[in-house]
N, C-alpha and C positions, 0 to 999 in steps of 0.2 A: 691126222685128224683123230687122236685120241680123246682129248679131253673135249666134249660138243655139249651144245644146248638140246633141248627137244626142239626149239625153232632151228637151230644150226643142221640138226640131221631132218628135218622137213626139208629145209632148203635141199640139201646135200638128193635126198631120195626124189624129191623131184626132178632133180638134175637127173639122175639114173635113168630114172624114171621115161622122162623124154628121151635119152638115146635109146634105152630097151624098147621103148616104141613107135622112136620117130615124129612124134608131137610135139611143137611146140613147149615150153616150160610154162608159159605164161597158161596152156591150156589144161595142167595137169592141176585139177582142184583136190587139194590136201584133209577135205572133208568128205570126199567123193570115194569110193568103192574102188579097190586095185583094179576091178575087171572095166570099174567106167571109166576109169583112167589109160584103158588098152591093157593091163595085164592080162595073160593069158597064163598058161601054168608053164610053159615056157621060159615066160617072161617072168614070171613068180621065180623062178629057178634061178633066173639070170641076175635079179635083185638082192635075192639070200646071200651071190658070192659077190656082189655089190657091196654087202654090209659086211661080208667076214672081211674084205679087201679093206676098209675103210675105216671100220673101228675095229677089226679082232673078233668081232662078236658071234658066233658061229649060232645062229638063230634055229637051226635043222634040229640040233643039239639040243634048245633050250625049253620044249615042251610048247612050244605056239599052241594058242589057242582058235580059233574062230574069230573074238574079239580082236586077241592081238594082231592080225589082217585085215580086219572091214575098213581102215582108212587108211591111209599114209599117214596121220595125223596118230593114230593108233597104232603103227609099226614102228613111226618115230619116236612114241612112249616107251614101248617094251626095248627098242634099241639101247635106249636110257637107262632101263631098267638092269639091263643085262649088262652093260657098261657098270655099273653101280656096285658089283656083285665082283 
């Protein structure tokens, strides 16, 4: 999944969050915070590894801001931005 739209990234992130949190993917709110979607600090690390595996994007090195991880949609936007570099 080298090239992906933001919408495709959101869909994949929701699936990854579902796996990490054991929540049904339909319960993962793309406009909700990562915390409200069940992601804690360990889950966030797992999610970062998933992003690297799926899109070869190392967000740890990207200088993430709080705004970048505020919601699933925001995170997807940052992933897409990093893919364009």
